[in-house]
C-alpha positions in Angstrom: 27.0 -7.6 4.9 24.5 -9.0 2.4 23.6 -6.8 -0.5 19.8 -6.4 -1.1 18.6 -6.2 -4.6 15.1 -7.5 -4.5 12.3 -5.2 -3.4 9.6 -6.7 -1.2 6.0 -5.8 -2.0 3.6 -6.3 -5.0 3.6 -2.9 -6.6 3.3 -4.3 -10.1 -0.5 -4.3 -10.2 -0.9 -1.0 -8.4 -0.6 2.5 -9.7 -1.0 6.1 -8.7 -4.7 7.0 -8.5 -5.9 3.5 -7.7 -8.6 3.1 -5.1 -7.4 0.5 -2.6 -8.4 -1.1 0.7 -6.4 -2.7 3.6 -7.0 -3.7 7.2 -5.1 -2.6 10.3 -3.9 -5.2 12.8 -5.7 -3.3 15.5 -9.1 -3.5 13.7 -9.1 -6.9 11.9 -12.2 -7.3 9.8 -12.7 -3.6 9.2 -11.6 -2.4 5.8 -10.0 1.0 5.4 -10.1 2.8 2.0 -7.8 5.2 0.3 -6.3 6.5 -3.0 -2.7 6.0 -3.8 -0.8 9.3 -4.3 2.7 7.9 -4.9 5.2 5.1 -4.1 8.5 5.1 -2.4 11.2 2.5 -1.8 12.5 2.4 1.8 14.7 0.1 3.8 13.1 -1.9 6.6 14.9 -4.8 8.4 17.8 -4.7 5.9 15.8 -5.0 2.7 14.0 -2.7 0.3 10.2 -2.5 0.5 7.6 -0.6 -1.5 5.5 1.8 0.6 2.5 3.6 -0.9 1.6 7.1 0.2 -2.2 6.8 0.5 -4.9 9.3 1.1 -7.0 7.7 3.8 -10.6 8.7 2.9 -12.3 8.2 6.3 -9.7 10.1 8.3 -9.0 12.8 5.6 -5.2 12.5 5.9 -2.3 10.7 4.3 -0.7 7.5 5.5 2.2 5.4 4.4 1.1 1.7 3.9 3.2 -1.3 2.9 2.3 -2.0 -0.7 2.1 -5.7 0.0 -1.0 -5.4 2.1 -3.0 -3.1 -0.3 -5.8 -4.6 -2.4 -7.0 -2.8 -5.6 -10.7 -2.2 -5.9 -11.7 -3.1 -9.4 -14.4 -1.8 -11.7 -17.7 -3.5 -11.3 -19.1 -4.9 -14.5 -22.7 -5.8 -15.1 
């Protein structure tokens, strides 16, 4: 059996408290918004992946989202 050491997902530019957006495969083109509460490392398909526990603003509930699909909403500068 192959030992997995690398973790899949771009967690490096995300942190707890960040406002993020993502899309669902069922609703392509419609952005969903949430706030990251924490991260956890889980095993999927034989490798480690970063999953963010996100407060989904529109649905008023928490959801686990693969960190690789999250996009940070930056501050707007004028």
